[in-house]
C-alpha positions in Angstrom: 11.3 -23.7 -20.0 8.3 -25.3 -18.4 9.9 -28.7 -18.5 12.9 -27.3 -16.5 10.5 -26.6 -13.6 8.5 -29.8 -13.9 10.0 -31.1 -10.6 7.7 -28.7 -8.8 4.5 -29.7 -10.7 2.5 -32.8 -9.9 1.4 -34.7 -13.0 3.3 -32.4 -15.4 3.7 -35.1 -18.1 -0.1 -35.5 -18.2 -0.7 -31.7 -18.5 2.0 -31.4 -21.3 1.0 -34.5 -23.2 -0.9 -32.7 -26.0 2.1 -30.4 -26.6 4.6 -33.2 -26.6 2.5 -35.1 -29.2 2.8 -32.2 -31.6 6.6 -32.5 -31.7 6.3 -35.9 -33.4 7.5 -36.1 -37.0 4.6 -38.5 -37.8 1.9 -36.0 -36.8 0.9 -32.8 -38.6 1.3 -29.6 -36.7 -2.3 -28.6 -36.0 -3.2 -26.4 -33.1 -6.3 -28.0 -31.5 -8.5 -27.0 -28.5 -6.8 -29.6 -26.2 -3.4 -28.2 -27.3 -4.5 -24.6 -26.5 -5.8 -25.8 -23.1 -2.5 -27.5 -22.3 -0.6 -24.4 -23.3 -2.7 -22.1 -21.1 -2.5 -24.6 -18.2 1.3 -24.6 -18.3 1.2 -20.8 -18.4 -1.0 -20.8 -15.3 1.3 -23.3 -13.5 4.4 -21.2 -14.2 2.9 -18.2 -12.5 1.8 -19.8 -9.2 3.4 -21.6 -6.3 5.1 -23.9 -5.8 7.0 -23.0 -9.0 7.2 -19.2 -8.3 8.3 -18.2 -4.8 8.6 -15.1 -2.8 12.2 -13.8 -2.0 13.6 -14.6 1.4 15.3 -11.3 2.1 16.8 -12.3 5.5 18.4 -15.4 3.9 19.8 -13.3 1.1 21.2 -10.7 3.5 22.9 -13.3 5.7 24.4 -15.0 2.6 22.7 -18.4 3.3 20.6 -18.2 0.2 22.0 -15.6 -2.2 20.0 -14.3 -5.2 21.0 -15.9 -8.5 20.4 -14.4 -12.0 20.5 -16.6 -15.1 20.5 -14.7 -18.3 20.9 -15.1 -22.1 21.1 -12.9 -25.1 20.8 -13.3 -28.9 19.6 -11.3 -31.8 16.0 -12.0 -31.0 16.1 -10.5 -27.5 17.3 -10.6 -23.9 16.1 -13.0 -21.2 16.7 -13.2 -17.5 15.3 -15.0 -14.4 15.9 -14.1 -10.8 16.0 -17.2 -8.6 16.7 -18.2 -5.0 17.1 -21.6 -3.3 14.0 -22.8 -1.5 13.7 -24.8 1.7 13.5 -27.9 -0.5 17.1 -27.3 -1.8 15.9 -26.4 -5.4 16.2 -23.1 -7.2 12.8 -21.4 -7.4 12.2 -18.5 -9.8 11.1 -15.1 -8.3 11.0 -12.8 -11.3 11.0 -13.5 -15.1 12.0 -10.7 -17.5 12.6 -10.5 -21.2 13.0 -7.7 -23.7 13.0 -7.5 -27.5 15.8 -5.7 -29.2 15.6 -2.6 -31.3 17.0 -2.5 -34.9 20.2 -0.9 -33.5 20.5 -3.5 -30.8 20.3 -6.4 -33.3 23.5 -5.2 -34.8 25.4 -5.4 -31.5 28.4 -7.8 -31.4 27.6 -11.0 -29.4 29.9 -9.7 -26.5 28.1 -6.4 -26.4 24.7 -8.3 -26.3 25.8 -10.4 -23.4 27.0 -7.3 -21.6 23.7 -5.6 -22.3 21.9 -8.6 -20.9 23.8 -8.3 -17.6 22.9 -4.6 -17.3 19.3 -5.2 -18.3 18.9 -8.0 -15.7 20.4 -5.9 -12.8 18.2 -2.9 -13.8 15.1 -5.1 -13.8 15.9 -6.8 -10.5 17.4 -3.7 -8.8 14.7 -3.6 -6.1 15.6 -7.1 -5.1 19.4 -7.3 -5.5 20.6 -3.8 -4.6 22.7 -4.1 -1.4 22.9 -7.9 -1.5 25.6 -10.2 -3.0 24.3 -11.8 -6.2 25.6 -14.3 -8.7 25.0 -13.8 -12.4 25.2 -16.9 -14.6 26.0 -16.4 -18.3 26.7 -18.8 -21.1 29.3 -16.4 -22.7 32.6 -17.0 -21.0 34.3 -13.6 -22.0 31.6 -11.8 -20.0 33.1 -13.0 -16.7 36.0 -10.6 -17.0 34.6 -8.1 -19.5 33.7 -5.4 -17.0 37.1 -5.6 -15.4 39.0 -4.6 -18.5 40.0 -1.1 -19.5 40.7 -1.5 -23.2 37.0 -1.8 -24.1 34.5 0.5 -25.8 33.1 3.6 -24.1 29.7 1.8 -24.0 31.1 -1.1 -22.0 32.9 1.3 -19.7 29.7 3.1 -19.0 28.0 -0.2 -18.2 30.9 -1.2 -16.0 30.5 2.0 -14.1 26.8 1.4 -13.6 27.6 -2.1 -12.2 29.9 -0.8 -9.6 27.0 -0.1 -7.3 26.1 -3.8 -7.1 27.9 -6.6 -5.3 27.8 -9.0 -8.3 29.9 -12.0 -9.4 29.6 -13.1 -13.0 29.9 -16.9 -13.4 30.2 -18.9 -16.6 27.6 -21.6 -17.2 27.4 -23.7 -20.3 24.4 -22.7 -22.5 22.9 -26.2 -22.4 22.5 -25.9 -18.6 20.7 -22.5 -18.8 17.4 -23.5 -20.4 15.2 -20.9 -18.8 17.1 -17.8 -19.7 17.6 -19.1 -23.2 13.9 -19.7 -23.6 13.0 -16.2 -22.3 15.5 -14.5 -24.7 14.2 -16.4 -27.7 10.6 -15.8 -26.7 11.0 -12.0 -26.2 8.4 -9.8 -27.8 10.0 -7.9 -30.7 9.7 -4.1 -30.3 7.8 -3.7 -33.6 5.1 -6.1 -32.3 4.5 -4.4 -28.9 1.4 -2.5 -30.2 -0.2 -5.9 -30.8 0.4 -7.3 -27.3 0.4 -4.0 -25.3 -2.0 -5.6 -22.8 0.5 -8.2 -21.8 3.1 -7.2 -19.2 6.6 -8.0 -20.1 7.6 -9.1 -16.6 6.0 -10.9 -13.7 6.7 -10.0 -10.1 5.7 -12.5 -7.4 4.3 -10.7 -4.3 0.6 -11.8 -4.1 -0.6 -13.1 -0.8 -3.7 -15.0 -2.2 -4.6 -16.6 -5.4 -6.0 -14.2 -8.0 -9.4 -15.8 -8.0 -9.8 -15.2 -4.3 -9.1 -11.5 -4.8 -11.7 -11.3 -7.6 -14.3 -13.2 -5.5 -14.0 -10.7 -2.7 -14.1 -7.7 -5.1 -17.3 -9.0 -6.6 -19.0 -8.6 -3.2 -17.7 -5.0 -2.9 -20.3 -2.3 -3.4 -18.2 -0.4 -5.9 -15.8 -2.9 -7.4 -18.5 -5.5 -7.8 -20.5 -3.1 -10.0 -17.3 -2.3 -12.0 -16.7 -6.0 -12.7 -20.4 -6.5 -13.7 -20.2 -3.5 -16.0 -17.1 -4.8 -17.6 -18.7 -8.1 -18.3 -21.8 -6.5 -19.8 -19.7 -4.0 -21.8 -21.1 -0.8 -20.1 -17.8 1.0 -20.3 -19.2 4.6 -20.1 -20.6 4.2 -16.6 -19.1 6.4 -13.9 -17.2 4.9 -11.0 -17.2 7.0 -7.8 -15.8 6.2 -4.3 -16.9 7.8 -1.0 -14.6 10.6 0.2 -12.7 10.5 -3.1 -12.9 13.5 -5.4 -11.5 11.9 -8.5 -14.0 10.3 -10.9 -13.3 7.2 -12.9 -15.0 5.4 -15.8 -15.6 1.7 -16.1 -13.4 1.9 -19.2 -10.4 2.8 -16.9 -10.6 -0.7 -15.6 -10.0 -4.1 -17.2 -10.0 -7.8 -16.3 -6.5 -9.3 -16.8 -6.4 -13.1 -16.1 -9.4 -12.8 -13.8 -7.9 -9.9 -11.8 -9.4 -6.4 -11.8 -6.8 -3.9 -13.0 -6.8 -0.1 -13.2 -5.0 1.2 -16.3 -3.7 4.7 -15.4 -0.9 6.8 -16.8 0.6 3.7 -18.6 0.6 1.8 -15.3 -1.4 -1.4 -14.8 -2.4 -1.3 -11.1 -3.9 -4.4 -9.4 -7.0 -3.6 -7.4 -6.5 -4.9 -3.9 -9.6 -6.1 -1.9 -10.1 -4.6 1.6 -9.1 -7.7 3.5 -5.7 -7.9 1.8 -4.6 -4.2 1.9 -3.0 -4.4 5.3 -1.2 -7.6 4.4 0.1 -6.1 1.2 1.3 -3.1 3.1 3.1 -5.2 5.8 4.7 -7.3 3.1 6.0 -4.4 1.1 7.0 -2.3 4.1 8.6 -4.9 6.4 10.2 -7.5 4.2 10.4 -7.1 0.5 11.2 -3.9 -1.3 10.9 -0.6 0.5 12.2 -1.0 4.0 11.4 1.5 6.8 11.6 4.7 4.8 9.1 7.5 4.9 5.5 7.1 3.8 5.9 9.2 0.7 8.4 6.8 -0.9 6.3 3.8 0.0 3.1 5.3 -1.4 4.9 6.3 -4.6 6.1 2.8 -5.2 2.8 1.1 -4.3 1.0 3.5 -6.7 2.9 2.0 -9.6 1.6 -1.5 -9.0 -1.5 -1.4 -6.7 -4.8 0.5 -6.4 -7.4 1.0 -3.8 -9.4 4.2 -3.2 -7.8 5.1 0.1 -4.2 3.9 -0.5 -2.5 7.1 0.5 -4.5 7.6 3.6 -4.2 4.0 4.8 -0.5 3.8 4.1 0.2 7.0 6.0 -1.9 5.8 9.0 -0.3 2.4 9.1 3.2 3.9 8.8 2.6 5.9 11.9 2.0 2.7 13.8 5.5 1.3 13.0 7.8 2.0 15.9 11.0 1.4 13.9 9.9 4.1 11.4 9.2 6.5 14.1 12.6 5.9 15.6 14.6 6.1 12.4 12.7 8.8 10.6 12.3 11.4 13.3 11.6 14.9 11.9 14.2 17.5 12.8 12.7 20.7 14.1 14.1 24.2 14.6 14.7 25.0 18.3 15.1 28.5 19.7 18.2 29.4 21.8 17.9 27.7 25.2 18.6 29.3 28.6 20.2 27.1 31.4 17.8 26.0 34.2 19.5 26.7 37.6 18.9 24.2 40.4 20.9 23.6 43.6 20.1 20.0 44.6 18.9 16.7 43.1 15.2 16.2 42.3 14.4 19.9 42.9 13.4 20.5 39.3 12.4 17.8 36.9 11.3 18.0 33.3 8.7 15.7 31.7 7.8 15.0 28.1 5.9 12.4 26.1 7.1 10.5 23.0 4.9 8.5 20.7 6.4 5.1 19.9 3.6 3.3 18.2 1.2 0.7 19.5 3.0 -2.2 21.3 1.7 -5.7 22.0 0.9 -4.8 25.6 -1.3 -1.9 24.5 1.0 1.0 25.2 1.6 3.7 22.7 3.6 6.5 24.4 6.7 6.9 26.6 6.6 9.3 29.6 10.2 10.7 29.9 11.3 12.3 33.2 14.7 14.0 33.7 16.2 15.5 36.8 17.8 18.8 35.9 20.5 18.6 38.6 21.9 15.1 38.2 20.5 14.4 34.7 19.0 11.2 36.0 16.3 9.9 33.7 13.3 7.7 33.8 11.1 6.4 31.0 7.7 4.8 31.5 5.3 3.2 29.0 1.8 4.6 29.0 -1.3 3.6 27.0 -2.5 7.2 26.4 -1.4 10.8 27.1 -4.4 11.9 29.2 -3.5 14.1 32.1 -4.8 11.6 34.7 -2.7 8.8 33.2 0.4 10.9 33.1 -0.1 12.1 36.7 -0.7 8.6 38.0 2.3 7.0 36.3 4.5 10.0 37.4 3.5 9.6 41.0 3.7 5.8 41.2 6.9 5.3 39.3 8.9 8.5 39.9 7.7 9.8 43.3 6.5 6.8 45.2 9.0 4.1 44.0 12.0 6.3 43.8 11.3 8.6 46.7 11.9 11.6 44.4 9.6 14.5 45.2 10.3 17.5 43.0 9.5 21.1 43.9 8.9 22.1 40.3 7.9 20.2 37.2 8.7 21.6 33.8 6.8 20.6 30.6 6.0 21.9 27.2 2.6 23.1 28.3 0.8 20.3 26.3 -2.8 19.3 26.9 -1.6 16.5 29.1 0.9 18.5 31.2 -1.4 19.5 34.0 -0.2 17.5 37.0 -1.6 18.6 40.3 
């Protein structure tokens, strides 16, 4: 599998030389320190750019660079890789996934196994491919039409029903050309061995902004996380971990170092600890481009809680979410309104109503919109203001509505807010 992506790695043959030498029939198979170093180096290379890449959502949405899934299945396990074409014209992996089979699953017919691999891959990559057109490549030709048939088992029918929510096209690809998925399926961890390797995640999602070592370097300088890392290295696992303004208490034993990255193990979730300088970047990436879109803060917080940790995550996400103008426009809260009585007026600009709407901070420094409506003609005006102080509202109302438009009202109606005093 590593050799398949060698085109992205400078000096790959030199790195892999100790492993290639072990394949010689003239040499005894002995695992030496140089061999171990070469193996770990290849593992590190596979999990970093330029091999791994972040998904280009806009290109996938437009259809220029659709997502592609390569998968394979055998009695040892299931394997899949989500890929997308990069700017260099080559396919770059985004997400690797593999799964060992249960005792029951190993008895599946080969056609059922290949169908299960399709379902497994789409479930794993759901957050990326849902709502986008995606091509699934399989080395089992009957799978290309399997989900379109009606004379199949109830199990296949259930899977076919699940696949209807995806815009997916299954394409046949000869097994010899699908090296990566084949390697993943044969290297899947058997279910009976999961207790031995429970500390190793069975999938890898690419979404980091910086290299792992840079995150750890910054965390070492943090007043709390730096002490946690030091306690982990010294084996002081019973020490308490407390954060300012956070009621919950942690133990050093709740944390661990996974590939030089500080991780909080909580409720079976392995949550990467994000350093302060990267928190807003992680939020912007998740919120604006990748996974969650402009939904409410609760959903975003719930999803981030599964993967990431910092002590003020909920508070920070809620605060940053309020600064997003698109969220404020598309997620306006509906409120109960009492029965309204008509406002009687006999001529234009006699009675006007004013209100203030928060739109989020703009590049020009404005955060609110002053809305003015004439109750006779329904003529409206909207003016950007930096704050909602009474002086600011009065100044903009006079300059924009009264002076520029020669519209002098006799009465001004407002909701009696703190900024509504215009004299």
